[in-house]
N, CA, C and O atoms as a CHARMM CRD file, in Angstrom:
* protein
*
  372
    1    1 MET  N      0.84900  -1.17400   0.00000 PROA 1      0.00000
    2    1 MET  CA     0.00000   0.00000   0.00000 PROA 1      0.00000
    3    1 MET  C      0.90000   1.24500   0.00000 PROA 1      0.00000
    4    1 MET  O      1.71000   1.40200   0.91400 PROA 1      0.00000
    5    2 PRO  N      0.78300   2.12000  -0.98500 PROA 2      0.00000
    6    2 PRO  CA     1.63000   3.30800  -1.03100 PROA 2      0.00000
    7    2 PRO  C      1.24600   4.30000   0.07000 PROA 2      0.00000
    8    2 PRO  O      0.08700   4.40800   0.47000 PROA 2      0.00000
    9    3 THR  N      2.25100   5.00500   0.53300 PROA 3      0.00000
   10    3 THR  CA     2.00400   6.02900   1.55100 PROA 3      0.00000
   11    3 THR  C      2.18600   7.40500   0.94200 PROA 3      0.00000
   12    3 THR  O      3.01100   7.60400   0.05000 PROA 3      0.00000
   13    4 ASP  N      1.40600   8.34800   1.43400 PROA 4      0.00000
   14    4 ASP  CA     1.50000   9.72400   0.95300 PROA 4      0.00000
   15    4 ASP  C      2.35400  10.58300   1.87700 PROA 4      0.00000
   16    4 ASP  O      2.46800  11.79000   1.66400 PROA 4      0.00000
   17    5 ALA  N      2.95100   9.98100   2.89600 PROA 5      0.00000
   18    5 ALA  CA     3.73500  10.74500   3.87100 PROA 5      0.00000
   19    5 ALA  C      5.01500  11.26700   3.22800 PROA 5      0.00000
   20    5 ALA  O      5.71500  10.54800   2.51500 PROA 5      0.00000
   21    6 GLN  N      5.29800  12.52600   3.49800 PROA 6      0.00000
   22    6 GLN  CA     6.52600  13.14400   3.03000 PROA 6      0.00000
   23    6 GLN  C      7.69200  12.62900   3.86200 PROA 6      0.00000
   24    6 GLN  O      7.54700  12.44800   5.07100 PROA 6      0.00000
   25    7 PRO  N      8.83500  12.39100   3.24900 PROA 7      0.00000
   26    7 PRO  CA     9.99900  12.01800   4.04400 PROA 7      0.00000
   27    7 PRO  C     10.44600  13.21500   4.87900 PROA 7      0.00000
   28    7 PRO  O     10.45000  14.35400   4.41200 PROA 7      0.00000
   29    8 VAL  N     10.81300  12.93800   6.09500 PROA 8      0.00000
   30    8 VAL  CA    11.30000  13.99600   6.96000 PROA 8      0.00000
   31    8 VAL  C     12.81700  13.97700   6.87800 PROA 8      0.00000
   32    8 VAL  O     13.45200  12.94900   7.11400 PROA 8      0.00000
   33    9 TYR  N     13.38200  15.11000   6.54500 PROA 9      0.00000
   34    9 TYR  CA    14.81900  15.23300   6.41300 PROA 9      0.00000
   35    9 TYR  C     15.46000  15.36700   7.79200 PROA 9      0.00000
   36    9 TYR  O     14.87800  15.94800   8.70800 PROA 9      0.00000
   37   10 THR  N     16.65200  14.82900   7.92200 PROA 10     0.00000
   38   10 THR  CA    17.45000  15.01300   9.12300 PROA 10     0.00000
   39   10 THR  C     18.17600  16.34200   8.98400 PROA 10     0.00000
   40   10 THR  O     18.79800  16.61100   7.95600 PROA 10     0.00000
   41   11 VAL  N     18.09800  17.16900  10.01200 PROA 11     0.00000
   42   11 VAL  CA    18.75300  18.47300   9.97700 PROA 11     0.00000
   43   11 VAL  C     20.05400  18.39200  10.76000 PROA 11     0.00000
   44   11 VAL  O     20.08700  17.92500  11.89800 PROA 11     0.00000
   45   12 GLN  N     21.12100  18.85600  10.12800 PROA 12     0.00000
   46   12 GLN  CA    22.42300  18.93700  10.79000 PROA 12     0.00000
   47   12 GLN  C     22.85600  20.39300  10.77800 PROA 12     0.00000
   48   12 GLN  O     22.71500  21.08000   9.76600 PROA 12     0.00000
   49   13 LEU  N     23.38000  20.86100  11.89800 PROA 13     0.00000
   50   13 LEU  CA    23.87300  22.23000  12.00900 PROA 13     0.00000
   51   13 LEU  C     25.39200  22.21300  12.06300 PROA 13     0.00000
   52   13 LEU  O     25.98600  21.40300  12.77600 PROA 13     0.00000
   53   14 LYS  N     26.02100  23.10700  11.31000 PROA 14     0.00000
   54   14 LYS  CA    27.46100  23.25800  11.43900 PROA 14     0.00000
   55   14 LYS  C     27.75600  23.77700  12.84200 PROA 14     0.00000
   56   14 LYS  O     26.90300  24.41200  13.46300 PROA 14     0.00000
   57   15 LYS  N     28.95300  23.51000  13.34000 PROA 15     0.00000
   58   15 LYS  CA    29.31100  23.89900  14.70300 PROA 15     0.00000
   59   15 LYS  C     29.19400  25.40300  14.93600 PROA 15     0.00000
   60   15 LYS  O     28.73800  25.82800  15.99700 PROA 15     0.00000
   61   16 ASP  N     29.60200  26.21300  13.95700 PROA 16     0.00000
   62   16 ASP  CA    29.49100  27.66500  14.14000 PROA 16     0.00000
   63   16 ASP  C     28.03500  28.11600  14.15000 PROA 16     0.00000
   64   16 ASP  O     27.71100  29.13200  14.76400 PROA 16     0.00000
   65   17 VAL  N     27.15600  27.37800  13.48200 PROA 17     0.00000
   66   17 VAL  CA    25.72300  27.68000  13.52300 PROA 17     0.00000
   67   17 VAL  C     25.18000  27.36800  14.92300 PROA 17     0.00000
   68   17 VAL  O     24.39300  28.13600  15.47600 PROA 17     0.00000
   69   18 GLU  N     25.60600  26.23900  15.48600 PROA 18     0.00000
   70   18 GLU  CA    25.19100  25.89900  16.84900 PROA 18     0.00000
   71   18 GLU  C     25.61800  26.98700  17.82700 PROA 18     0.00000
   72   18 GLU  O     24.84900  27.38300  18.70300 PROA 18     0.00000
   73   19 ARG  N     26.85100  27.46700  17.67200 PROA 19     0.00000
   74   19 ARG  CA    27.37100  28.53300  18.53300 PROA 19     0.00000
   75   19 ARG  C     26.54200  29.80700  18.38800 PROA 19     0.00000
   76   19 ARG  O     26.18900  30.44500  19.37900 PROA 19     0.00000
   77   20 THR  N     26.24100  30.16300  17.16100 PROA 20     0.00000
   78   20 THR  CA    25.43800  31.35900  16.90100 PROA 20     0.00000
   79   20 THR  C     24.06300  31.22700  17.53800 PROA 20     0.00000
   80   20 THR  O     23.57000  32.17300  18.15200 PROA 20     0.00000
   81   21 MET  N     23.44300  30.06600  17.39800 PROA 21     0.00000
   82   21 MET  CA    22.10000  29.84500  17.94000 PROA 21     0.00000
   83   21 MET  C     22.08400  29.99700  19.45800 PROA 21     0.00000
   84   21 MET  O     21.14000  30.55900  20.01300 PROA 21     0.00000
   85   22 ARG  N     23.12300  29.50100  20.13400 PROA 22     0.00000
   86   22 ARG  CA    23.17500  29.60700  21.59400 PROA 22     0.00000
   87   22 ARG  C     23.25100  31.05400  22.05800 PROA 22     0.00000
   88   22 ARG  O     22.79000  31.37500  23.15400 PROA 22     0.00000
   89   23 LYS  N     23.82300  31.92700  21.24600 PROA 23     0.00000
   90   23 LYS  CA    24.00900  33.32900  21.62800 PROA 23     0.00000
   91   23 LYS  C     22.79200  34.20600  21.34500 PROA 23     0.00000
   92   23 LYS  O     22.72900  35.34000  21.82000 PROA 23     0.00000
   93   24 LEU  N     21.84100  33.70900  20.59200 PROA 24     0.00000
   94   24 LEU  CA    20.68100  34.51200  20.20100 PROA 24     0.00000
   95   24 LEU  C     19.70500  34.68500  21.35800 PROA 24     0.00000
   96   24 LEU  O     19.63800  33.83400  22.24500 PROA 24     0.00000
   97   25 PRO  N     18.94500  35.78500  21.35700 PROA 25     0.00000
   98   25 PRO  CA    17.86400  35.93700  22.33800 PROA 25     0.00000
   99   25 PRO  C     16.84600  34.80200  22.16500 PROA 25     0.00000
  100   25 PRO  O     16.64500  34.29800  21.06000 PROA 25     0.00000
  101   26 ALA  N     16.22100  34.41600  23.25600 PROA 26     0.00000
  102   26 ALA  CA    15.32500  33.25500  23.25900 PROA 26     0.00000
  103   26 ALA  C     14.21100  33.35100  22.22100 PROA 26     0.00000
  104   26 ALA  O     13.90600  32.35900  21.55900 PROA 26     0.00000
  105   27 ASP  N     13.59600  34.52800  22.06600 PROA 27     0.00000
  106   27 ASP  CA    12.48500  34.63900  21.11100 PROA 27     0.00000
  107   27 ASP  C     12.95900  34.45900  19.67700 PROA 27     0.00000
  108   27 ASP  O     12.28400  33.80200  18.88500 PROA 27     0.00000
  109   28 LEU  N     14.10600  35.02900  19.32700 PROA 28     0.00000
  110   28 LEU  CA    14.64500  34.87500  17.97800 PROA 28     0.00000
  111   28 LEU  C     15.09200  33.43500  17.74800 PROA 28     0.00000
  112   28 LEU  O     14.85200  32.87700  16.67700 PROA 28     0.00000
  113   29 ARG  N     15.73500  32.83100  18.73800 PROA 29     0.00000
  114   29 ARG  CA    16.17200  31.43800  18.63400 PROA 29     0.00000
  115   29 ARG  C     14.96700  30.52500  18.39100 PROA 29     0.00000
  116   29 ARG  O     15.04700  29.59600  17.58700 PROA 29     0.00000
  117   30 ARG  N     13.85600  30.78400  19.08000 PROA 30     0.00000
  118   30 ARG  CA    12.64800  29.98600  18.90800 PROA 30     0.00000
  119   30 ARG  C     12.09700  30.12600  17.48600 PROA 30     0.00000
  120   30 ARG  O     11.71600  29.13200  16.86800 PROA 30     0.00000
  121   31 ARG  N     12.05300  31.35000  16.97000 PROA 31     0.00000
  122   31 ARG  CA    11.55000  31.57800  15.60200 PROA 31     0.00000
  123   31 ARG  C     12.44100  30.89700  14.56200 PROA 31     0.00000
  124   31 ARG  O     11.94400  30.31500  13.59800 PROA 31     0.00000
  125   32 ILE  N     13.74400  30.97300  14.76000 PROA 32     0.00000
  126   32 ILE  CA    14.67000  30.32900  13.81800 PROA 32     0.00000
  127   32 ILE  C     14.53200  28.81500  13.90800 PROA 32     0.00000
  128   32 ILE  O     14.56300  28.13300  12.88400 PROA 32     0.00000
  129   33 GLN  N     14.37900  28.28100  15.11500 PROA 33     0.00000
  130   33 GLN  CA    14.20800  26.83800  15.27600 PROA 33     0.00000
  131   33 GLN  C     12.91300  26.37100  14.60700 PROA 33     0.00000
  132   33 GLN  O     12.88000  25.29200  14.01400 PROA 33     0.00000
  133   34 GLN  N     11.85500  27.16500  14.69700 PROA 34     0.00000
  134   34 GLN  CA    10.60100  26.81700  14.02400 PROA 34     0.00000
  135   34 GLN  C     10.80400  26.76900  12.50900 PROA 34     0.00000
  136   34 GLN  O     10.27600  25.88200  11.83800 PROA 34     0.00000
  137   35 ALA  N     11.56500  27.72000  11.97400 PROA 35     0.00000
  138   35 ALA  CA    11.84400  27.73400  10.53600 PROA 35     0.00000
  139   35 ALA  C     12.67100  26.51500  10.13700 PROA 35     0.00000
  140   35 ALA  O     12.43400  25.92600   9.08300 PROA 35     0.00000
  141   36 ILE  N     13.63500  26.13500  10.96500 PROA 36     0.00000
  142   36 ILE  CA    14.44500  24.95300  10.67700 PROA 36     0.00000
  143   36 ILE  C     13.58300  23.69600  10.72100 PROA 36     0.00000
  144   36 ILE  O     13.76700  22.79400   9.90300 PROA 36     0.00000
  145   37 ASN  N     12.64900  23.62200  11.65900 PROA 37     0.00000
  146   37 ASN  CA    11.73600  22.48100  11.72500 PROA 37     0.00000
  147   37 ASN  C     10.86500  22.40400  10.46500 PROA 37     0.00000
  148   37 ASN  O     10.59400  21.31200   9.96400 PROA 37     0.00000
  149   38 ALA  N     10.43000  23.55000   9.95700 PROA 38     0.00000
  150   38 ALA  CA     9.64000  23.58100   8.71800 PROA 38     0.00000
  151   38 ALA  C     10.48000  23.10900   7.53300 PROA 38     0.00000
  152   38 ALA  O      9.97700  22.43000   6.63800 PROA 38     0.00000
  153   39 ILE  N     11.76300  23.47200   7.53300 PROA 39     0.00000
  154   39 ILE  CA    12.67200  23.03200   6.47000 PROA 39     0.00000
  155   39 ILE  C     12.81300  21.51100   6.50900 PROA 39     0.00000
  156   39 ILE  O     12.88200  20.87200   5.45900 PROA 39     0.00000
  157   40 ALA  N     12.85800  20.92800   7.70100 PROA 40     0.00000
  158   40 ALA  CA    12.97800  19.47000   7.82700 PROA 40     0.00000
  159   40 ALA  C     11.77100  18.76500   7.21900 PROA 40     0.00000
  160   40 ALA  O     11.90000  17.68500   6.64100 PROA 40     0.00000
  161   41 GLU  N     10.60100  19.37700   7.35100 PROA 41     0.00000
  162   41 GLU  CA     9.38600  18.79100   6.77900 PROA 41     0.00000
  163   41 GLU  C      9.35200  18.94500   5.26300 PROA 41     0.00000
  164   41 GLU  O      8.99100  18.00700   4.55200 PROA 41     0.00000
  165   42 GLU  N      9.72600  20.12200   4.76300 PROA 42     0.00000
  166   42 GLU  CA     9.70800  20.40000   3.32600 PROA 42     0.00000
  167   42 GLU  C     10.80500  21.41900   3.00500 PROA 42     0.00000
  168   42 GLU  O     10.59800  22.62000   3.17900 PROA 42     0.00000
  169   43 PRO  N     11.96600  20.95600   2.54100 PROA 43     0.00000
  170   43 PRO  CA    13.09500  21.85300   2.31400 PROA 43     0.00000
  171   43 PRO  C     12.86900  22.92300   1.24600 PROA 43     0.00000
  172   43 PRO  O     13.57400  23.93100   1.21800 PROA 43     0.00000
  173   44 ARG  N     11.90000  22.71000   0.37900 PROA 44     0.00000
  174   44 ARG  CA    11.66800  23.68500  -0.70000 PROA 44     0.00000
  175   44 ARG  C     10.24700  24.24500  -0.62800 PROA 44     0.00000
  176   44 ARG  O      9.57000  24.37900  -1.64800 PROA 44     0.00000
  177   45 HSD  N      9.80700  24.56800   0.57800 PROA 45     0.00000
  178   45 HSD  CA     8.45800  25.10300   0.74900 PROA 45     0.00000
  179   45 HSD  C      8.39000  26.53100   0.20500 PROA 45     0.00000
  180   45 HSD  O      9.43200  27.14500  -0.02600 PROA 45     0.00000
  181   46 PRO  N      7.18600  27.06900  -0.00500 PROA 46     0.00000
  182   46 PRO  CA     7.06300  28.45200  -0.48600 PROA 46     0.00000
  183   46 PRO  C      7.76800  29.40100   0.47900 PROA 46     0.00000
  184   46 PRO  O      7.66100  29.25600   1.69700 PROA 46     0.00000
  185   47 GLY  N      8.47100  30.34900  -0.06300 PROA 47     0.00000
  186   47 GLY  CA     9.23600  31.27600   0.75700 PROA 47     0.00000
  187   47 GLY  C     10.72500  30.95500   0.75300 PROA 47     0.00000
  188   47 GLY  O     11.54500  31.77000   1.17700 PROA 47     0.00000
  189   48 VAL  N     11.06900  29.76800   0.27300 PROA 48     0.00000
  190   48 VAL  CA    12.46800  29.36100   0.16900 PROA 48     0.00000
  191   48 VAL  C     12.98400  29.79700  -1.19700 PROA 48     0.00000
  192   48 VAL  O     12.30000  29.64100  -2.20900 PROA 48     0.00000
  193   49 ILE  N     14.18100  30.33800  -1.21600 PROA 49     0.00000
  194   49 ILE  CA    14.77000  30.82600  -2.46700 PROA 49     0.00000
  195   49 ILE  C     16.08900  30.10500  -2.70500 PROA 49     0.00000
  196   49 ILE  O     16.89700  29.96300  -1.78700 PROA 49     0.00000
  197   50 ALA  N     16.30800  29.64800  -3.93700 PROA 50     0.00000
  198   50 ALA  CA    17.57500  29.01900  -4.30400 PROA 50     0.00000
  199   50 ALA  C     18.66600  30.09400  -4.35200 PROA 50     0.00000
  200   50 ALA  O     18.44200  31.19900  -4.84600 PROA 50     0.00000
  201   51 VAL  N     19.83800  29.75700  -3.83700 PROA 51     0.00000
  202   51 VAL  CA    20.97000  30.68900  -3.87100 PROA 51     0.00000
  203   51 VAL  C     21.62500  30.55100  -5.23100 PROA 51     0.00000
  204   51 VAL  O     22.02900  29.45700  -5.62400 PROA 51     0.00000
  205   52 LYS  N     21.73000  31.65600  -5.95000 PROA 52     0.00000
  206   52 LYS  CA    22.30100  31.64100  -7.29800 PROA 52     0.00000
  207   52 LYS  C     23.76900  31.22300  -7.25500 PROA 52     0.00000
  208   52 LYS  O     24.53200  31.63300  -6.38000 PROA 52     0.00000
  209   53 GLY  N     24.13700  30.39100  -8.23400 PROA 53     0.00000
  210   53 GLY  CA    25.52000  29.96000  -8.35200 PROA 53     0.00000
  211   53 GLY  C     25.84300  28.69400  -7.57800 PROA 53     0.00000
  212   53 GLY  O     26.97300  28.21000  -7.63400 PROA 53     0.00000
  213   54 PHE  N     24.87100  28.14800  -6.85600 PROA 54     0.00000
  214   54 PHE  CA    25.09900  26.93800  -6.05900 PROA 54     0.00000
  215   54 PHE  C     23.97900  25.94200  -6.32300 PROA 54     0.00000
  216   54 PHE  O     22.80700  26.31300  -6.38900 PROA 54     0.00000
  217   55 ASP  N     24.34900  24.67600  -6.47500 PROA 55     0.00000
  218   55 ASP  CA    23.35400  23.61800  -6.62500 PROA 55     0.00000
  219   55 ASP  C     22.89300  23.17400  -5.24900 PROA 55     0.00000
  220   55 ASP  O     23.71400  22.94200  -4.36200 PROA 55     0.00000
  221   56 SER  N     21.60600  23.05400  -5.06700 PROA 56     0.00000
  222   56 SER  CA    20.99500  22.52700  -3.84100 PROA 56     0.00000
  223   56 SER  C     21.23700  23.38100  -2.60600 PROA 56     0.00000
  224   56 SER  O     21.11900  22.87700  -1.48800 PROA 56     0.00000
  225   57 VAL  N     21.57400  24.66500  -2.77100 PROA 57     0.00000
  226   57 VAL  CA    21.72600  25.57400  -1.63100 PROA 57     0.00000
  227   57 VAL  C     20.56000  26.55500  -1.66700 PROA 57     0.00000
  228   57 VAL  O     20.26100  27.16000  -2.69600 PROA 57     0.00000
  229   58 TYR  N     19.90900  26.69500  -0.50800 PROA 58     0.00000
  230   58 TYR  CA    18.71000  27.51400  -0.41100 PROA 58     0.00000
  231   58 TYR  C     18.81000  28.45400   0.77600 PROA 58     0.00000
  232   58 TYR  O     19.65000  28.28700   1.66000 PROA 58     0.00000
  233   59 ARG  N     17.93600  29.44000   0.77200 PROA 59     0.00000
  234   59 ARG  CA    17.87800  30.36500   1.90000 PROA 59     0.00000
  235   59 ARG  C     16.43100  30.62900   2.24900 PROA 59     0.00000
  236   59 ARG  O     15.54100  30.56300   1.40100 PROA 59     0.00000
  237   60 VAL  N     16.21800  30.93000   3.51800 PROA 60     0.00000
  238   60 VAL  CA    14.89700  31.30600   3.98500 PROA 60     0.00000
  239   60 VAL  C     15.08400  32.47000   4.94700 PROA 60     0.00000
  240   60 VAL  O     16.07400  32.53500   5.67600 PROA 60     0.00000
  241   61 ARG  N     14.14700  33.36500   4.94100 PROA 61     0.00000
  242   61 ARG  CA    14.21500  34.56700   5.74400 PROA 61     0.00000
  243   61 ARG  C     13.40400  34.39800   7.03000 PROA 61     0.00000
  244   61 ARG  O     12.28200  33.89100   7.01500 PROA 61     0.00000
  245   62 VAL  N     13.99700  34.83300   8.13300 PROA 62     0.00000
  246   62 VAL  CA    13.31400  34.88900   9.42400 PROA 62     0.00000
  247   62 VAL  C     13.57600  36.29400   9.95900 PROA 62     0.00000
  248   62 VAL  O     14.60400  36.54300  10.58800 PROA 62     0.00000
  249   63 GLY  N     12.64800  37.20600   9.70800 PROA 63     0.00000
  250   63 GLY  CA    12.87000  38.60600  10.08200 PROA 63     0.00000
  251   63 GLY  C     14.05200  39.15800   9.29900 PROA 63     0.00000
  252   63 GLY  O     14.08900  39.06600   8.07200 PROA 63     0.00000
  253   64 ASP  N     15.01800  39.73200  10.01000 PROA 64     0.00000
  254   64 ASP  CA    16.22100  40.25800   9.36500 PROA 64     0.00000
  255   64 ASP  C     17.33300  39.21900   9.29200 PROA 64     0.00000
  256   64 ASP  O     18.45100  39.54100   8.89000 PROA 64     0.00000
  257   65 TRP  N     17.04800  37.99600   9.67000 PROA 65     0.00000
  258   65 TRP  CA    18.03500  36.92500   9.66400 PROA 65     0.00000
  259   65 TRP  C     17.80800  35.99700   8.47900 PROA 65     0.00000
  260   65 TRP  O     16.70100  35.91000   7.94800 PROA 65     0.00000
  261   66 ARG  N     18.86900  35.30200   8.07000 PROA 66     0.00000
  262   66 ARG  CA    18.79600  34.34900   6.96900 PROA 66     0.00000
  263   66 ARG  C     19.30600  32.99700   7.44700 PROA 66     0.00000
  264   66 ARG  O     20.28300  32.91100   8.19100 PROA 66     0.00000
  265   67 ILE  N     18.62800  31.95000   7.00700 PROA 67     0.00000
  266   67 ILE  CA    19.08500  30.57900   7.20800 PROA 67     0.00000
  267   67 ILE  C     19.48900  30.07600   5.83200 PROA 67     0.00000
  268   67 ILE  O     18.66500  30.01600   4.92000 PROA 67     0.00000
  269   68 VAL  N     20.75900  29.71400   5.68200 PROA 68     0.00000
  270   68 VAL  CA    21.28200  29.20800   4.41200 PROA 68     0.00000
  271   68 VAL  C     21.58600  27.73200   4.62500 PROA 68     0.00000
  272   68 VAL  O     22.26600  27.36300   5.58300 PROA 68     0.00000
  273   69 TYR  N     21.08100  26.88900   3.73000 PROA 69     0.00000
  274   69 TYR  CA    21.23200  25.45300   3.92800 PROA 69     0.00000
  275   69 TYR  C     21.39300  24.70200   2.61600 PROA 69     0.00000
  276   69 TYR  O     21.00600  25.17400   1.54700 PROA 69     0.00000
  277   70 LEU  N     21.97700  23.51800   2.73600 PROA 70     0.00000
  278   70 LEU  CA    22.22700  22.61700   1.61600 PROA 70     0.00000
  279   70 LEU  C     21.29300  21.42200   1.77100 PROA 70     0.00000
  280   70 LEU  O     21.14300  20.88400   2.86900 PROA 70     0.00000
  281   71 VAL  N     20.66800  21.00800   0.67900 PROA 71     0.00000
  282   71 VAL  CA    19.76500  19.85800   0.69600 PROA 71     0.00000
  283   71 VAL  C     20.43400  18.69700  -0.03200 PROA 71     0.00000
  284   71 VAL  O     20.84100  18.82500  -1.18700 PROA 71     0.00000
  285   72 GLU  N     20.54200  17.55900   0.66100 PROA 72     0.00000
  286   72 GLU  CA    21.06300  16.33300   0.05500 PROA 72     0.00000
  287   72 GLU  C     19.90600  15.34200  -0.00300 PROA 72     0.00000
  288   72 GLU  O     19.68100  14.57600   0.93400 PROA 72     0.00000
  289   73 ASP  N     19.17600  15.36800  -1.11700 PROA 73     0.00000
  290   73 ASP  CA    17.96800  14.55600  -1.26600 PROA 73     0.00000
  291   73 ASP  C     18.23700  13.06400  -1.19500 PROA 73     0.00000
  292   73 ASP  O     17.42300  12.31900  -0.65000 PROA 73     0.00000
  293   74 ASP  N     19.36100  12.61300  -1.73200 PROA 74     0.00000
  294   74 ASP  CA    19.63300  11.17800  -1.75500 PROA 74     0.00000
  295   74 ASP  C     19.83400  10.60600  -0.35100 PROA 74     0.00000
  296   74 ASP  O     19.60500   9.41600  -0.13600 PROA 74     0.00000
  297   75 MET  N     20.25800  11.43600   0.60800 PROA 75     0.00000
  298   75 MET  CA    20.46100  10.96700   1.98200 PROA 75     0.00000
  299   75 MET  C     19.43800  11.56100   2.95300 PROA 75     0.00000
  300   75 MET  O     19.50100  11.30300   4.15500 PROA 75     0.00000
  301   76 LEU  N     18.48600  12.36300   2.42900 PROA 76     0.00000
  302   76 LEU  CA    17.45700  13.01900   3.24200 PROA 76     0.00000
  303   76 LEU  C     18.07500  13.84500   4.37500 PROA 76     0.00000
  304   76 LEU  O     17.66500  13.75300   5.53300 PROA 76     0.00000
  305   77 ILE  N     19.07700  14.65500   4.00300 PROA 77     0.00000
  306   77 ILE  CA    19.77300  15.50500   4.97100 PROA 77     0.00000
  307   77 ILE  C     19.66800  16.95700   4.54100 PROA 77     0.00000
  308   77 ILE  O     19.79400  17.28700   3.36200 PROA 77     0.00000
  309   78 VAL  N     19.43500  17.81700   5.52600 PROA 78     0.00000
  310   78 VAL  CA    19.52600  19.26200   5.34400 PROA 78     0.00000
  311   78 VAL  C     20.66900  19.71600   6.23700 PROA 78     0.00000
  312   78 VAL  O     20.63200  19.52000   7.45100 PROA 78     0.00000
  313   79 LEU  N     21.68700  20.32500   5.63400 PROA 79     0.00000
  314   79 LEU  CA    22.82900  20.83800   6.37800 PROA 79     0.00000
  315   79 LEU  C     22.70800  22.35400   6.45100 PROA 79     0.00000
  316   79 LEU  O     22.79700  23.03500   5.43000 PROA 79     0.00000
  317   80 VAL  N     22.50500  22.88500   7.65600 PROA 80     0.00000
  318   80 VAL  CA    22.39200  24.33100   7.83600 PROA 80     0.00000
  319   80 VAL  C     23.80500  24.90800   7.83200 PROA 80     0.00000
  320   80 VAL  O     24.61100  24.60800   8.71200 PROA 80     0.00000
  321   81 LEU  N     24.09500  25.73700   6.83600 PROA 81     0.00000
  322   81 LEU  CA    25.42500  26.30000   6.64800 PROA 81     0.00000
  323   81 LEU  C     25.62300  27.60000   7.40500 PROA 81     0.00000
  324   81 LEU  O     26.70300  27.85500   7.93900 PROA 81     0.00000
  325   82 GLU  N     24.58300  28.42400   7.45200 PROA 82     0.00000
  326   82 GLU  CA    24.67300  29.72900   8.09800 PROA 82     0.00000
  327   82 GLU  C     23.34600  30.12800   8.70400 PROA 82     0.00000
  328   82 GLU  O     22.28300  29.85600   8.14500 PROA 82     0.00000
  329   83 VAL  N     23.41800  30.77100   9.84700 PROA 83     0.00000
  330   83 VAL  CA    22.30600  31.50100  10.43600 PROA 83     0.00000
  331   83 VAL  C     22.92300  32.84400  10.78500 PROA 83     0.00000
  332   83 VAL  O     23.73100  32.95000  11.70800 PROA 83     0.00000
  333   84 THR  N     22.53500  33.86300  10.04100 PROA 84     0.00000
  334   84 THR  CA    23.23400  35.14000  10.15000 PROA 84     0.00000
  335   84 THR  C     22.30500  36.30400   9.82500 PROA 84     0.00000
  336   84 THR  O     21.30800  36.13100   9.12400 PROA 84     0.00000
  337   85 PRO  N     22.63400  37.49400  10.33500 PROA 85     0.00000
  338   85 PRO  CA    21.85600  38.66600   9.92100 PROA 85     0.00000
  339   85 PRO  C     21.99100  38.87900   8.41200 PROA 85     0.00000
  340   85 PRO  O     22.97900  38.46800   7.80300 PROA 85     0.00000
  341   86 ARG  N     21.01000  39.50800   7.83400 PROA 86     0.00000
  342   86 ARG  CA    20.96100  39.68400   6.38200 PROA 86     0.00000
  343   86 ARG  C     22.25200  40.23500   5.79900 PROA 86     0.00000
  344   86 ARG  O     22.71800  39.73500   4.77600 PROA 86     0.00000
  345   87 GLY  N     22.83500  41.23700   6.41100 PROA 87     0.00000
  346   87 GLY  CA    24.04000  41.86700   5.86600 PROA 87     0.00000
  347   87 GLY  C     25.24400  40.95200   5.81400 PROA 87     0.00000
  348   87 GLY  O     26.13800  41.16400   4.99600 PROA 87     0.00000
  349   88 GLY  N     25.29400  39.93000   6.67300 PROA 88     0.00000
  350   88 GLY  CA    26.45000  39.04300   6.70700 PROA 88     0.00000
  351   88 GLY  C     26.23700  37.72900   5.97400 PROA 88     0.00000
  352   88 GLY  O     27.13600  36.89000   5.91600 PROA 88     0.00000
  353   89 ALA  N     25.05600  37.55400   5.42000 PROA 89     0.00000
  354   89 ALA  CA    24.74000  36.28500   4.76400 PROA 89     0.00000
  355   89 ALA  C     25.56900  36.07700   3.50100 PROA 89     0.00000
  356   89 ALA  O     25.91400  37.03500   2.80900 PROA 89     0.00000
  357   90 TYR  N     25.87600  34.85100   3.21500 PROA 90     0.00000
  358   90 TYR  CA    26.51000  34.37900   1.98300 PROA 90     0.00000
  359   90 TYR  C     28.00400  34.69000   1.89400 PROA 90     0.00000
  360   90 TYR  O     28.61800  34.37300   0.87500 PROA 90     0.00000
  361   91 ARG  N     28.60600  35.28300   2.89700 PROA 91     0.00000
  362   91 ARG  CA    30.02000  35.62000   2.79900 PROA 91     0.00000
  363   91 ARG  C     30.92600  34.40700   2.90200 PROA 91     0.00000
  364   91 ARG  O     32.02500  34.40000   2.34800 PROA 91     0.00000
  365   92 ARG  N     30.46500  33.36900   3.61700 PROA 92     0.00000
  366   92 ARG  CA    31.31500  32.20700   3.81300 PROA 92     0.00000
  367   92 ARG  C     30.97000  31.04300   2.88800 PROA 92     0.00000
  368   92 ARG  O     31.45300  29.93200   3.10300 PROA 92     0.00000
  369   93 LEU  N     30.16500  31.26500   1.89000 PROA 93     0.00000
  370   93 LEU  CA    29.79600  30.17100   0.96500 PROA 93     0.00000
  371   93 LEU  C     30.87800  29.96000  -0.05300 PROA 93     0.00000
  372   93 LEU  O     30.75300  29.08800  -0.91400 PROA 93     0.00000
């Protein structure tokens, strides 16, 4: 019997992303975590934009912050590369 359930991706955070998340105010950290949870359910949901010049790299906006991540569909992994304010996004890609 076929299932209609979407595969849930495993989310991995780079160590510097984990460090950044720990330093954020609780309300912002909660909003970013909610966005990351939504990415795990559907990595290419409406509101997600592909980063030009990179294959399988996407970004999503949370207020003035950006979450930049890589999707590995064959392994069902989302690797969060950056969580940064808008002005600092994409510098380390």
